[in-house]
N, C-alpha and C positions, 0 to 999 in steps of 0.2 A: 502493501499499499504506500502512495506516494506521500510526502508531506501534505500537499493540497488536501489529497483524498481524506487524509486523517483531521485536518482542519474542518474538513467541511461537516465531517461525522461529527465532531468534537461539539461544533457550533450548533449543528442541526438537535442535537440532543440538548445542549442547554436552552437554545431558543423555546423548545418546547416545554422544557421544565417552566421556564418563563412564562408558558401562554397558560398551562395548564394550573399553575400558582396564582395567576392572574385574578380581580375581580371580572366577574361576567360583562359589567357593563364597559369595560374597556377591552377587553378581546377583541373587539371589533375594530378598534384604532389599530391592530397588529395582522387580523387576518379575518378574510371573508368567503363567503361560497363563490365557489369555481363556477362558474354557466358553463364552462367547456368541459366539465369534467361528465362523465358519461351516465352516471346513475344520481347524479344530483348530491353526492355528500362530500364532494373534496372540497378542500379549500385551497388557496392562495393567499399570499402575503401582498397586505397593503402598501402603499408607499412607502410608510412609516416602518412596516413590518420589515421591509426589505433593508431598509437604512440599518434599522438594528442587527438584522442578521448580519450585512455585511462590515459592520460596526465590530460585533463580535467574531466575526473569522479574521478581520483583520489582527486583533488581539490574541486570535487562539496561534495565526500562523505566526507571531511575534515571539510566543514561549516556546515553540515546538522548535 
């Protein structure tokens, strides 16, 4: 596994820990329903969610 793959995997887990522990009213600031998902149950990051993920990933890459 490359450094970038490891960083992505770690970041993804940290991001979802954050989402799972956020107040339900704030979750929509970071993720939203993905209309392109075939069964309607998928999500995608909002702009704020993408920014958070990118910042976390940058941090993780810096410490690996």
